[in-house]
TORNU-465510 format. One record per residue (C-alpha): x, z, y; residue number from 1. Coordinates in nm, 2 decimals. Layout:
% residues N
+--------+--------+--------+-----+
!     c1 !     c3 !     c2 ! num !
+--------+--------+--------+-----+
!      X !      Z !      Y ! NUM !
...
+--------+--------+--------+-----+
***
This chain:
% residues 486
+--------+--------+--------+-----+
!     c1 !     c3 !     c2 ! num !
+--------+--------+--------+-----+
!   0.78 !  -2.39 !  -4.62 !   1 !
!   1.13 !  -2.50 !  -4.53 !   2 !
!   1.38 !  -2.37 !  -4.80 !   3 !
!   1.65 !  -2.28 !  -4.55 !   4 !
!   1.39 !  -2.09 !  -4.34 !   5 !
!   1.27 !  -1.91 !  -4.65 !   6 !
!   1.63 !  -1.80 !  -4.73 !   7 !
!   1.67 !  -1.68 !  -4.37 !   8 !
!   1.35 !  -1.47 !  -4.39 !   9 !
!   1.46 !  -1.31 !  -4.71 !  10 !
!   1.80 !  -1.23 !  -4.57 !  11 !
!   1.65 !  -1.08 !  -4.26 !  12 !
!   1.41 !  -0.86 !  -4.46 !  13 !
!   1.70 !  -0.75 !  -4.68 !  14 !
!   1.90 !  -0.64 !  -4.38 !  15 !
!   1.63 !  -0.49 !  -4.16 !  16 !
!   1.42 !  -0.31 !  -4.43 !  17 !
!   1.71 !  -0.23 !  -4.67 !  18 !
!   1.52 !  -0.40 !  -4.95 !  19 !
!   1.70 !  -0.58 !  -5.23 !  20 !
!   1.68 !  -0.96 !  -5.21 !  21 !
!   1.55 !  -0.99 !  -5.56 !  22 !
!   1.26 !  -0.77 !  -5.48 !  23 !
!   1.18 !  -0.98 !  -5.17 !  24 !
!   1.19 !  -1.31 !  -5.38 !  25 !
!   0.96 !  -1.16 !  -5.64 !  26 !
!   0.72 !  -1.05 !  -5.38 !  27 !
!   0.70 !  -1.39 !  -5.22 !  28 !
!   0.66 !  -1.55 !  -5.57 !  29 !
!   0.38 !  -1.31 !  -5.65 !  30 !
!   0.22 !  -1.38 !  -5.31 !  31 !
!   0.22 !  -1.76 !  -5.36 !  32 !
!   0.09 !  -1.73 !  -5.71 !  33 !
!  -0.19 !  -1.49 !  -5.61 !  34 !
!  -0.29 !  -1.74 !  -5.33 !  35 !
!  -0.29 !  -2.03 !  -5.58 !  36 !
!  -0.52 !  -1.84 !  -5.82 !  37 !
!  -0.78 !  -1.81 !  -5.55 !  38 !
!  -0.79 !  -2.19 !  -5.54 !  39 !
!  -0.76 !  -2.26 !  -5.92 !  40 !
!  -0.94 !  -1.95 !  -6.04 !  41 !
!  -0.83 !  -1.60 !  -6.14 !  42 !
!  -0.82 !  -1.69 !  -6.51 !  43 !
!  -0.59 !  -1.98 !  -6.46 !  44 !
!  -0.22 !  -1.95 !  -6.54 !  45 !
!  -0.02 !  -2.01 !  -6.23 !  46 !
!   0.36 !  -1.96 !  -6.22 !  47 !
!   0.57 !  -1.99 !  -5.90 !  48 !
!   0.95 !  -1.99 !  -5.89 !  49 !
!   1.18 !  -1.98 !  -5.60 !  50 !
!   1.54 !  -2.10 !  -5.64 !  51 !
!   1.77 !  -1.82 !  -5.53 !  52 !
!   2.04 !  -2.06 !  -5.41 !  53 !
!   1.86 !  -2.33 !  -5.21 !  54 !
!   1.52 !  -2.17 !  -5.15 !  55 !
!   1.32 !  -2.45 !  -5.31 !  56 !
!   0.97 !  -2.35 !  -5.44 !  57 !
!   0.84 !  -2.49 !  -5.77 !  58 !
!   0.53 !  -2.40 !  -5.97 !  59 !
!   0.31 !  -2.48 !  -6.28 !  60 !
!  -0.06 !  -2.47 !  -6.34 !  61 !
!  -0.15 !  -2.42 !  -6.71 !  62 !
!   0.20 !  -2.55 !  -6.79 !  63 !
!   0.16 !  -2.86 !  -6.58 !  64 !
!   0.41 !  -2.88 !  -6.29 !  65 !
!   0.28 !  -2.88 !  -5.94 !  66 !
!   0.42 !  -3.11 !  -5.68 !  67 !
!   0.52 !  -2.97 !  -5.34 !  68 !
!   0.23 !  -3.17 !  -5.19 !  69 !
!  -0.02 !  -3.00 !  -5.43 !  70 !
!   0.13 !  -2.66 !  -5.36 !  71 !
!   0.11 !  -2.71 !  -4.98 !  72 !
!  -0.24 !  -2.84 !  -5.01 !  73 !
!  -0.40 !  -2.60 !  -5.25 !  74 !
!  -0.23 !  -2.27 !  -5.16 !  75 !
!  -0.37 !  -2.10 !  -4.85 !  76 !
!  -0.09 !  -2.01 !  -4.62 !  77 !
!  -0.28 !  -1.71 !  -4.47 !  78 !
!  -0.37 !  -1.57 !  -4.81 !  79 !
!  -0.01 !  -1.60 !  -4.92 !  80 !
!   0.11 !  -1.43 !  -4.60 !  81 !
!  -0.12 !  -1.14 !  -4.65 !  82 !
!  -0.01 !  -1.08 !  -5.00 !  83 !
!   0.35 !  -1.13 !  -4.91 !  84 !
!   0.32 !  -0.86 !  -4.63 !  85 !
!   0.16 !  -0.62 !  -4.87 !  86 !
!   0.44 !  -0.68 !  -5.13 !  87 !
!   0.71 !  -0.63 !  -4.87 !  88 !
!   0.55 !  -0.30 !  -4.76 !  89 !
!   0.53 !  -0.18 !  -5.11 !  90 !
!   0.90 !  -0.28 !  -5.16 !  91 !
!   0.99 !  -0.10 !  -4.84 !  92 !
!   0.80 !   0.21 !  -4.95 !  93 !
!   0.98 !   0.20 !  -5.29 !  94 !
!   1.31 !   0.17 !  -5.12 !  95 !
!   1.24 !   0.47 !  -4.90 !  96 !
!   1.11 !   0.67 !  -5.19 !  97 !
!   1.43 !   0.60 !  -5.39 !  98 !
!   1.65 !   0.69 !  -5.10 !  99 !
!   1.49 !   1.03 !  -5.03 ! 100 !
!   1.42 !   1.11 !  -5.39 ! 101 !
!   1.80 !   1.11 !  -5.44 ! 102 !
!   1.84 !   1.35 !  -5.15 ! 103 !
!   1.63 !   1.62 !  -5.30 ! 104 !
!   1.80 !   1.95 !  -5.25 ! 105 !
!   2.04 !   1.80 !  -4.99 ! 106 !
!   2.08 !   1.89 !  -4.63 ! 107 !
!   1.93 !   1.67 !  -4.36 ! 108 !
!   1.92 !   1.71 !  -3.98 ! 109 !
!   1.63 !   1.59 !  -3.76 ! 110 !
!   1.46 !   1.63 !  -3.43 ! 111 !
!   1.12 !   1.81 !  -3.41 ! 112 !
!   0.87 !   1.56 !  -3.26 ! 113 !
!   0.55 !   1.77 !  -3.25 ! 114 !
!   0.40 !   2.09 !  -3.39 ! 115 !
!   0.05 !   2.12 !  -3.51 ! 116 !
!  -0.08 !   2.45 !  -3.65 ! 117 !
!   0.26 !   2.57 !  -3.73 ! 118 !
!   0.35 !   2.25 !  -3.92 ! 119 !
!   0.64 !   2.06 !  -3.76 ! 120 !
!   0.69 !   1.69 !  -3.78 ! 121 !
!   1.06 !   1.61 !  -3.79 ! 122 !
!   1.21 !   1.27 !  -3.72 ! 123 !
!   1.48 !   1.17 !  -3.96 ! 124 !
!   1.68 !   0.84 !  -3.95 ! 125 !
!   1.41 !   0.61 !  -4.07 ! 126 !
!   1.11 !   0.83 !  -4.15 ! 127 !
!   0.91 !   1.12 !  -4.02 ! 128 !
!   0.92 !   1.42 !  -4.25 ! 129 !
!   0.69 !   1.73 !  -4.26 ! 130 !
!   0.82 !   2.09 !  -4.23 ! 131 !
!   0.52 !   2.31 !  -4.33 ! 132 !
!   0.47 !   2.66 !  -4.20 ! 133 !
!   0.51 !   2.79 !  -4.56 ! 134 !
!   0.86 !   2.63 !  -4.58 ! 135 !
!   0.98 !   2.78 !  -4.25 ! 136 !
!   1.18 !   3.10 !  -4.23 ! 137 !
!   0.95 !   3.40 !  -4.15 ! 138 !
!   0.96 !   3.48 !  -3.78 ! 139 !
!   1.10 !   3.15 !  -3.66 ! 140 !
!   0.91 !   2.89 !  -3.46 ! 141 !
!   0.98 !   2.52 !  -3.40 ! 142 !
!   0.94 !   2.34 !  -3.07 ! 143 !
!   0.95 !   1.97 !  -2.97 ! 144 !
!   1.30 !   1.83 !  -2.93 ! 145 !
!   1.46 !   2.11 !  -3.12 ! 146 !
!   1.73 !   2.01 !  -3.37 ! 147 !
!   1.64 !   2.14 !  -3.72 ! 148 !
!   1.84 !   2.15 !  -4.04 ! 149 !
!   1.66 !   2.17 !  -4.37 ! 150 !
!   1.67 !   2.05 !  -4.73 ! 151 !
!   1.46 !   1.78 !  -4.88 ! 152 !
!   1.21 !   1.97 !  -5.10 ! 153 !
!   0.96 !   1.71 !  -5.22 ! 154 !
!   0.91 !   1.33 !  -5.20 ! 155 !
!   0.60 !   1.15 !  -5.30 ! 156 !
!   0.42 !   0.82 !  -5.24 ! 157 !
!   0.10 !   0.80 !  -5.05 ! 158 !
!  -0.04 !   0.44 !  -5.04 ! 159 !
!   0.21 !   0.23 !  -4.86 ! 160 !
!   0.39 !   0.53 !  -4.71 ! 161 !
!   0.63 !   0.79 !  -4.83 ! 162 !
!   0.57 !   1.16 !  -4.76 ! 163 !
!   0.88 !   1.37 !  -4.73 ! 164 !
!   0.85 !   1.75 !  -4.72 ! 165 !
!   1.14 !   1.96 !  -4.59 ! 166 !
!   1.21 !   2.33 !  -4.66 ! 167 !
!   1.42 !   2.60 !  -4.49 ! 168 !
!   1.33 !   2.88 !  -4.74 ! 169 !
!   1.50 !   2.75 !  -5.06 ! 170 !
!   1.84 !   2.88 !  -5.18 ! 171 !
!   1.97 !   2.52 !  -5.15 ! 172 !
!   1.97 !   2.55 !  -4.78 ! 173 !
!   2.22 !   2.84 !  -4.79 ! 174 !
!   2.44 !   2.66 !  -5.04 ! 175 !
!   2.45 !   2.34 !  -4.84 ! 176 !
!   2.54 !   2.53 !  -4.52 ! 177 !
!   2.83 !   2.70 !  -4.70 ! 178 !
!   2.94 !   2.36 !  -4.82 ! 179 !
!   2.93 !   2.23 !  -4.46 ! 180 !
!   3.10 !   2.52 !  -4.29 ! 181 !
!   3.37 !   2.61 !  -4.55 ! 182 !
!   3.62 !   2.34 !  -4.63 ! 183 !
!   3.74 !   2.51 !  -4.95 ! 184 !
!   3.39 !   2.47 !  -5.10 ! 185 !
!   3.37 !   2.11 !  -5.01 ! 186 !
!   3.72 !   2.05 !  -5.16 ! 187 !
!   3.62 !   2.22 !  -5.48 ! 188 !
!   3.87 !   2.51 !  -5.45 ! 189 !
!   3.59 !   2.76 !  -5.42 ! 190 !
!   3.27 !   2.72 !  -5.62 ! 191 !
!   2.93 !   2.87 !  -5.55 ! 192 !
!   2.81 !   3.01 !  -5.89 ! 193 !
!   2.48 !   3.16 !  -5.80 ! 194 !
!   2.24 !   3.22 !  -5.51 ! 195 !
!   1.95 !   3.46 !  -5.47 ! 196 !
!   1.75 !   3.46 !  -5.15 ! 197 !
!   1.46 !   3.62 !  -4.98 ! 198 !
!   1.43 !   3.40 !  -4.67 ! 199 !
!   1.45 !   3.56 !  -4.34 ! 200 !
!   1.57 !   3.89 !  -4.48 ! 201 !
!   1.86 !   3.88 !  -4.72 ! 202 !
!   2.07 !   3.65 !  -4.94 ! 203 !
!   2.33 !   3.72 !  -5.21 ! 204 !
!   2.57 !   3.45 !  -5.30 ! 205 !
!   2.83 !   3.47 !  -5.58 ! 206 !
!   3.15 !   3.26 !  -5.54 ! 207 !
!   3.47 !   3.21 !  -5.75 ! 208 !
!   3.80 !   3.05 !  -5.68 ! 209 !
!   4.00 !   2.81 !  -5.90 ! 210 !
!   4.32 !   2.90 !  -5.71 ! 211 !
!   4.43 !   3.26 !  -5.75 ! 212 !
!   4.61 !   3.23 !  -5.41 ! 213 !
!   4.27 !   3.17 !  -5.23 ! 214 !
!   4.05 !   3.47 !  -5.17 ! 215 !
!   3.70 !   3.33 !  -5.23 ! 216 !
!   3.52 !   3.61 !  -5.04 ! 217 !
!   3.76 !   3.61 !  -4.74 ! 218 !
!   3.76 !   3.24 !  -4.71 ! 219 !
!   3.38 !   3.24 !  -4.69 ! 220 !
!   3.38 !   3.51 !  -4.43 ! 221 !
!   3.65 !   3.35 !  -4.21 ! 222 !
!   3.87 !   3.50 !  -3.95 ! 223 !
!   3.67 !   3.77 !  -3.77 ! 224 !
!   3.36 !   3.64 !  -3.95 ! 225 !
!   3.35 !   3.32 !  -3.76 ! 226 !
!   3.25 !   3.10 !  -4.06 ! 227 !
!   2.98 !   3.32 !  -4.19 ! 228 !
!   2.85 !   3.38 !  -3.83 ! 229 !
!   2.76 !   3.02 !  -3.79 ! 230 !
!   2.56 !   3.03 !  -4.11 ! 231 !
!   2.38 !   3.35 !  -4.01 ! 232 !
!   2.29 !   3.20 !  -3.67 ! 233 !
!   2.15 !   2.89 !  -3.83 ! 234 !
!   1.93 !   3.12 !  -4.06 ! 235 !
!   1.80 !   3.33 !  -3.77 ! 236 !
!   2.01 !   3.64 !  -3.83 ! 237 !
!   1.94 !   3.65 !  -4.21 ! 238 !
!   2.18 !   3.90 !  -4.38 ! 239 !
!   2.42 !   3.74 !  -4.63 ! 240 !
!   2.61 !   3.93 !  -4.90 ! 241 !
!   2.91 !   3.74 !  -5.05 ! 242 !
!   2.98 !   3.86 !  -5.41 ! 243 !
!   3.29 !   3.79 !  -5.62 ! 244 !
!   3.17 !   3.62 !  -5.94 ! 245 !
!   3.27 !   3.72 !  -6.29 ! 246 !
!   3.17 !   3.60 !  -6.64 ! 247 !
!   3.17 !   3.97 !  -6.74 ! 248 !
!   2.84 !   4.13 !  -6.66 ! 249 !
!   3.00 !   4.47 !  -6.66 ! 250 !
!   3.18 !   4.35 !  -6.35 ! 251 !
!   2.93 !   4.11 !  -6.19 ! 252 !
!   2.64 !   4.35 !  -6.19 ! 253 !
!   2.82 !   4.62 !  -5.99 ! 254 !
!   2.94 !   4.35 !  -5.75 ! 255 !
!   2.58 !   4.22 !  -5.71 ! 256 !
!   2.45 !   4.57 !  -5.63 ! 257 !
!   2.70 !   4.63 !  -5.35 ! 258 !
!   2.72 !   4.83 !  -5.12 ! 259 !
!   2.59 !   5.08 !  -5.38 ! 260 !
!   2.85 !   5.25 !  -5.60 ! 261 !
!   2.77 !   5.21 !  -5.98 ! 262 !
!   2.88 !   5.46 !  -6.24 ! 263 !
!   2.80 !   5.27 !  -6.56 ! 264 !
!   2.63 !   4.95 !  -6.68 ! 265 !
!   2.45 !   4.95 !  -7.02 ! 266 !
!   2.37 !   4.60 !  -7.14 ! 267 !
!   2.07 !   4.56 !  -7.37 ! 268 !
!   2.13 !   4.22 !  -7.53 ! 269 !
!   1.80 !   4.19 !  -7.71 ! 270 !
!   1.59 !   4.24 !  -7.40 ! 271 !
!   1.83 !   4.08 !  -7.15 ! 272 !
!   1.82 !   4.41 !  -6.96 ! 273 !
!   2.09 !   4.60 !  -6.79 ! 274 !
!   2.05 !   4.98 !  -6.73 ! 275 !
!   2.26 !   5.07 !  -6.43 ! 276 !
!   2.35 !   5.44 !  -6.38 ! 277 !
!   2.42 !   5.56 !  -6.03 ! 278 !
!   2.46 !   5.90 !  -5.86 ! 279 !
!   2.15 !   6.06 !  -5.70 ! 280 !
!   2.29 !   5.99 !  -5.35 ! 281 !
!   2.33 !   5.62 !  -5.43 ! 282 !
!   1.99 !   5.57 !  -5.59 ! 283 !
!   1.80 !   5.46 !  -5.28 ! 284 !
!   2.09 !   5.24 !  -5.17 ! 285 !
!   2.12 !   5.07 !  -5.50 ! 286 !
!   1.74 !   5.00 !  -5.51 ! 287 !
!   1.73 !   4.89 !  -5.15 ! 288 !
!   1.44 !   4.87 !  -4.91 ! 289 !
!   1.13 !   4.79 !  -5.11 ! 290 !
!   1.35 !   4.71 !  -5.41 ! 291 !
!   1.52 !   4.42 !  -5.23 ! 292 !
!   1.88 !   4.50 !  -5.34 ! 293 !
!   1.80 !   4.54 !  -5.71 ! 294 !
!   1.56 !   4.24 !  -5.70 ! 295 !
!   1.82 !   4.01 !  -5.55 ! 296 !
!   2.09 !   4.14 !  -5.79 ! 297 !
!   1.87 !   4.06 !  -6.09 ! 298 !
!   1.82 !   3.71 !  -5.97 ! 299 !
!   2.19 !   3.66 !  -5.90 ! 300 !
!   2.30 !   3.78 !  -6.24 ! 301 !
!   2.01 !   3.65 !  -6.45 ! 302 !
!   1.95 !   4.00 !  -6.60 ! 303 !
!   1.66 !   4.24 !  -6.56 ! 304 !
!   1.83 !   4.54 !  -6.39 ! 305 !
!   1.69 !   4.89 !  -6.40 ! 306 !
!   1.84 !   5.15 !  -6.17 ! 307 !
!   1.84 !   5.52 !  -6.27 ! 308 !
!   2.04 !   5.84 !  -6.27 ! 309 !
!   2.19 !   5.98 !  -6.59 ! 310 !
!   1.94 !   6.26 !  -6.60 ! 311 !
!   1.65 !   6.01 !  -6.58 ! 312 !
!   1.80 !   5.80 !  -6.86 ! 313 !
!   1.84 !   6.11 !  -7.08 ! 314 !
!   1.47 !   6.20 !  -7.02 ! 315 !
!   1.36 !   5.85 !  -7.10 ! 316 !
!   1.56 !   5.84 !  -7.42 ! 317 !
!   1.41 !   6.17 !  -7.53 ! 318 !
!   1.06 !   6.06 !  -7.45 ! 319 !
!   1.11 !   5.72 !  -7.62 ! 320 !
!   1.24 !   5.88 !  -7.95 ! 321 !
!   0.95 !   6.12 !  -7.96 ! 322 !
!   0.70 !   5.85 !  -7.87 ! 323 !
!   0.83 !   5.59 !  -8.12 ! 324 !
!   0.83 !   5.86 !  -8.40 ! 325 !
!   0.46 !   5.91 !  -8.34 ! 326 !
!   0.40 !   5.54 !  -8.44 ! 327 !
!   0.29 !   5.51 !  -8.80 ! 328 !
!   0.57 !   5.34 !  -9.00 ! 329 !
!   0.85 !   5.43 !  -8.76 ! 330 !
!   1.10 !   5.68 !  -8.89 ! 331 !
!   1.31 !   5.89 !  -8.66 ! 332 !
!   1.62 !   5.70 !  -8.76 ! 333 !
!   1.46 !   5.36 !  -8.67 ! 334 !
!   1.33 !   5.51 !  -8.34 ! 335 !
!   1.69 !   5.61 !  -8.25 ! 336 !
!   1.82 !   5.27 !  -8.33 ! 337 !
!   1.55 !   5.11 !  -8.12 ! 338 !
!   1.63 !   5.33 !  -7.83 ! 339 !
!   2.00 !   5.25 !  -7.88 ! 340 !
!   1.92 !   4.88 !  -7.83 ! 341 !
!   1.74 !   4.95 !  -7.50 ! 342 !
!   1.38 !   4.98 !  -7.62 ! 343 !
!   1.25 !   5.26 !  -7.40 ! 344 !
!   0.87 !   5.21 !  -7.38 ! 345 !
!   0.58 !   5.09 !  -7.59 ! 346 !
!   0.58 !   4.77 !  -7.39 ! 347 !
!   0.93 !   4.70 !  -7.51 ! 348 !
!   0.83 !   4.77 !  -7.87 ! 349 !
!   0.53 !   4.55 !  -7.84 ! 350 !
!   0.73 !   4.24 !  -7.75 ! 351 !
!   1.01 !   4.28 !  -8.01 ! 352 !
!   1.07 !   3.99 !  -8.25 ! 353 !
!   0.92 !   4.07 !  -8.59 ! 354 !
!   1.23 !   3.95 !  -8.77 ! 355 !
!   1.45 !   4.19 !  -8.57 ! 356 !
!   1.23 !   4.48 !  -8.64 ! 357 !
!   1.21 !   4.39 !  -9.01 ! 358 !
!   1.59 !   4.38 !  -9.03 ! 359 !
!   1.65 !   4.70 !  -8.83 ! 360 !
!   1.41 !   4.91 !  -9.03 ! 361 !
!   1.40 !   4.73 !  -9.37 ! 362 !
!   1.02 !   4.68 !  -9.32 ! 363 !
!   0.78 !   4.43 !  -9.46 ! 364 !
!   0.59 !   4.18 !  -9.24 ! 365 !
!   0.27 !   4.37 !  -9.28 ! 366 !
!   0.44 !   4.70 !  -9.17 ! 367 !
!   0.59 !   4.52 !  -8.87 ! 368 !
!   0.25 !   4.38 !  -8.77 ! 369 !
!   0.10 !   4.72 !  -8.79 ! 370 !
!   0.37 !   4.88 !  -8.58 ! 371 !
!   0.34 !   4.61 !  -8.31 ! 372 !
!  -0.04 !   4.65 !  -8.30 ! 373 !
!   0.00 !   5.03 !  -8.26 ! 374 !
!   0.26 !   4.98 !  -7.98 ! 375 !
!   0.03 !   4.73 !  -7.80 ! 376 !
!  -0.26 !   4.99 !  -7.81 ! 377 !
!  -0.04 !   5.27 !  -7.69 ! 378 !
!   0.11 !   5.05 !  -7.42 ! 379 !
!  -0.25 !   4.97 !  -7.30 ! 380 !
!  -0.34 !   5.34 !  -7.30 ! 381 !
!  -0.02 !   5.42 !  -7.10 ! 382 !
!  -0.10 !   5.14 !  -6.86 ! 383 !
!  -0.45 !   5.28 !  -6.81 ! 384 !
!  -0.31 !   5.63 !  -6.76 ! 385 !
!  -0.06 !   5.50 !  -6.51 ! 386 !
!  -0.33 !   5.30 !  -6.32 ! 387 !
!  -0.55 !   5.62 !  -6.31 ! 388 !
!  -0.25 !   5.81 !  -6.18 ! 389 !
!  -0.19 !   5.55 !  -5.91 ! 390 !
!  -0.55 !   5.56 !  -5.81 ! 391 !
!  -0.54 !   5.94 !  -5.78 ! 392 !
!  -0.22 !   5.91 !  -5.58 ! 393 !
!  -0.39 !   5.65 !  -5.34 ! 394 !
!  -0.69 !   5.88 !  -5.30 ! 395 !
!  -0.47 !   6.17 !  -5.23 ! 396 !
!  -0.27 !   5.97 !  -4.97 ! 397 !
!  -0.60 !   5.85 !  -4.81 ! 398 !
!  -0.73 !   6.21 !  -4.80 ! 399 !
!  -0.41 !   6.34 !  -4.65 ! 400 !
!  -0.41 !   6.06 !  -4.39 ! 401 !
!  -0.77 !   6.13 !  -4.30 ! 402 !
!  -0.69 !   6.50 !  -4.26 ! 403 !
!  -0.39 !   6.42 !  -4.05 ! 404 !
!  -0.60 !   6.19 !  -3.83 ! 405 !
!  -0.87 !   6.46 !  -3.80 ! 406 !
!  -0.61 !   6.72 !  -3.70 ! 407 !
!  -0.46 !   6.48 !  -3.45 ! 408 !
!  -0.80 !   6.41 !  -3.30 ! 409 !
!  -0.86 !   6.79 !  -3.28 ! 410 !
!  -0.53 !   6.84 !  -3.11 ! 411 !
!  -0.60 !   6.56 !  -2.86 ! 412 !
!  -0.94 !   6.72 !  -2.79 ! 413 !
!  -0.79 !   7.06 !  -2.73 ! 414 !
!  -0.53 !   6.91 !  -2.51 ! 415 !
!  -0.79 !   6.73 !  -2.30 ! 416 !
!  -0.99 !   7.06 !  -2.27 ! 417 !
!  -0.68 !   7.25 !  -2.16 ! 418 !
!  -0.60 !   6.98 !  -1.90 ! 419 !
!  -0.96 !   7.00 !  -1.77 ! 420 !
!  -0.94 !   7.38 !  -1.74 ! 421 !
!  -0.60 !   7.35 !  -1.57 ! 422 !
!  -0.75 !   7.10 !  -1.33 ! 423 !
!  -1.04 !   7.32 !  -1.25 ! 424 !
!  -0.82 !   7.62 !  -1.19 ! 425 !
!  -0.60 !   7.42 !  -0.96 ! 426 !
!  -0.90 !   7.31 !  -0.76 ! 427 !
!  -1.02 !   7.67 !  -0.73 ! 428 !
!  -0.68 !   7.79 !  -0.61 ! 429 !
!  -0.67 !   7.51 !  -0.35 ! 430 !
!  -1.01 !   7.61 !  -0.21 ! 431 !
!  -0.90 !   7.97 !  -0.19 ! 432 !
!  -0.59 !   7.88 !  -0.01 ! 433 !
!  -0.79 !   7.67 !   0.24 ! 434 !
!  -1.02 !   7.97 !   0.31 ! 435 !
!  -0.73 !   8.21 !   0.38 ! 436 !
!  -0.58 !   7.98 !   0.65 ! 437 !
!  -0.67 !   8.12 !   1.01 ! 438 !
!  -0.81 !   7.85 !   1.25 ! 439 !
!  -0.79 !   8.03 !   1.60 ! 440 !
!  -0.65 !   7.73 !   1.79 ! 441 !
!  -0.93 !   7.52 !   1.67 ! 442 !
!  -1.19 !   7.77 !   1.77 ! 443 !
!  -1.05 !   7.80 !   2.13 ! 444 !
!  -1.01 !   7.43 !   2.17 ! 445 !
!  -1.37 !   7.36 !   2.09 ! 446 !
!  -1.53 !   7.56 !   2.38 ! 447 !
!  -1.30 !   7.42 !   2.64 ! 448 !
!  -1.39 !   7.07 !   2.53 ! 449 !
!  -1.76 !   7.15 !   2.54 ! 450 !
!  -1.73 !   7.32 !   2.88 ! 451 !
!  -1.55 !   7.03 !   3.02 ! 452 !
!  -1.82 !   6.80 !   2.90 ! 453 !
!  -2.08 !   7.00 !   3.09 ! 454 !
!  -2.26 !   7.14 !   2.79 ! 455 !
!  -2.32 !   7.51 !   2.76 ! 456 !
!  -2.09 !   7.68 !   2.52 ! 457 !
!  -2.18 !   7.92 !   2.24 ! 458 !
!  -2.00 !   8.21 !   2.42 ! 459 !
!  -2.19 !   8.16 !   2.75 ! 460 !
!  -2.52 !   8.17 !   2.57 ! 461 !
!  -2.42 !   8.49 !   2.40 ! 462 !
!  -2.32 !   8.64 !   2.74 ! 463 !
!  -2.65 !   8.55 !   2.90 ! 464 !
!  -2.83 !   8.70 !   2.61 ! 465 !
!  -2.64 !   9.02 !   2.64 ! 466 !
!  -2.72 !   9.07 !   3.02 ! 467 !
!  -3.08 !   9.20 !   2.98 ! 468 !
!  -2.96 !   9.44 !   2.72 ! 469 !
!  -2.71 !   9.59 !   2.97 ! 470 !
!  -2.98 !   9.63 !   3.25 ! 471 !
!  -3.21 !   9.80 !   3.00 ! 472 !
!  -2.94 !  10.04 !   2.91 ! 473 !
!  -2.87 !  10.11 !   3.28 ! 474 !
!  -3.24 !  10.18 !   3.34 ! 475 !
!  -3.26 !  10.41 !   3.05 ! 476 !
!  -2.95 !  10.60 !   3.16 ! 477 !
!  -3.09 !  10.63 !   3.52 ! 478 !
!  -3.42 !  10.77 !   3.40 ! 479 !
!  -3.25 !  11.03 !   3.19 ! 480 !
!  -3.01 !  11.15 !   3.45 ! 481 !
!  -3.09 !  11.48 !   3.66 ! 482 !
!  -3.08 !  11.28 !   3.98 ! 483 !
!  -3.35 !  11.05 !   3.85 ! 484 !
!  -3.57 !  11.34 !   3.78 ! 485 !
!  -3.55 !  11.46 !   4.14 ! 486 !
+--------+--------+--------+-----+
***
C-alpha cells in the first residue's frame, strides 16, 4: 500500500468517524498481522508496525524482518481489509460509547423516527436512541417527527453497535430543564439542592441562592410564571413545587410539606425520622392525595416523615410506654427514654442497635438479645393482627359495595316497573279519549259517498225493512177499528 495513501485514509477515518488516529493505526497493524498469520500460521510470531510520520509499513516474522515484497506477496489484501473494517467498526463503537457514556444524566434533543408498541426510536446527532414506554411520562404519547427532550439514562455495547436508552421520568430531566430555562442556575447563582419527582403528577425541587439579593424561588418562577410555565408545558402539565432550601431540618421539612401549615417538627436522630404535628384541618393537606405530599417531602429532605396530630402523638406515646413496659427486661424508665428518642412501636424496638440499647438501659448483651427477640415476636403478632383487621375491613367494604349494588339494582327495577305502569296508564287514557270523541261528520259522509257510487246504503236497507212492519200495523189497526167490524 502506498504510504501517502495510507496516511490519507487514516486522516479521513479520523475526521469522518471521530476516531483517534492512534486507534486507526493500531487497527490497521492488527489487521495486517492477522492476515499474515493466516499465511505463516497462527502460532507464528508476526509483528507489523506503521510509521506514524511517513506511513511506511514494516514487519517481522519470528524476529526476522520482512521485506516489502514478502509482505505484499504473503499477506492477503482481502483478509487484511476485512479485519481492518472490523477493527474500525469496533473503534467507532467505542468512540460512540465513550461519547454518550459521558452524557449520562444530561439533556439531549432528538426527532422521533418511528413508534413501535409504545417504544419510540429517537434520532440524535449520530445515533438512533430508544425511548421505552416505561421511561415516558404517564399519559403522553410520541408521534413520528415530534421533537422530544430527554436525558440519557443508559448506554451499553451490543456487538458492533451502541444502544442508548433515553428517559423522561427521572428527576434529572426536571433539573436539566431548570438549568436550561433559568440563567441564574446556569451561572451558579442559584443551586438546585434536591429534587423529588413522581413523573406525570408532581415534582418538588429545593433551591438555594448564593447571593442574598437574588430570590431563588421568585427567579425560578419568573415574571407572571413565564419561566416555570415553559418547564411545566414540556412535562405535560406536571405540577412543580419550588421549595426554599435550608440546612436546618426544622425549616426545610415545613417548606417541603407546603402548602400545609406545620405546627411542630420532632426529629428522631437515631431513626432518621421526623414526626410532624399539624392541626386536624391540615392533616389531609399535609399527607396529600394517596400520601403524595408527604412521600415527596420525605424524598426531598432525606428523612422518614410521619404526619399526625398532637392528640394522635399523645395516644401513641402512651401506648408505646405501656407496650414496652410489658417486654421482659424493659423498665418503665427505659421505656420512656426509648419513646423520647422516637421509638413508638415494636418494629422500631426490633431494629435498634444493640450497643445503643445497652448504653440506654445499662443492660448486658444477653438481655438486649432477649429484648430484641421479644420485640420481633410482638411486632410479628401486631402485623398479623393488622393484616387480619385489613382483611376484615376489605370484606366489610366488599359487603357494603355488594349491598349498595343490590339496592341500586332494586331501585332501577322499581323505576322500570313504575315507568311501565305509567306507560300503560297513559295508553288507557289515550284510548278512552279516542272513544269519547263524536264522529257525526264521518258517519254522514260515508252514506253520501256510497249512494253516489250506486251502492245501497245502510239507511236505505233499514227503511225497506221497516215498510212491511208499517203495513202490518195498518192492517191490524184497520181490523180492530169499529168501521172494520161493520
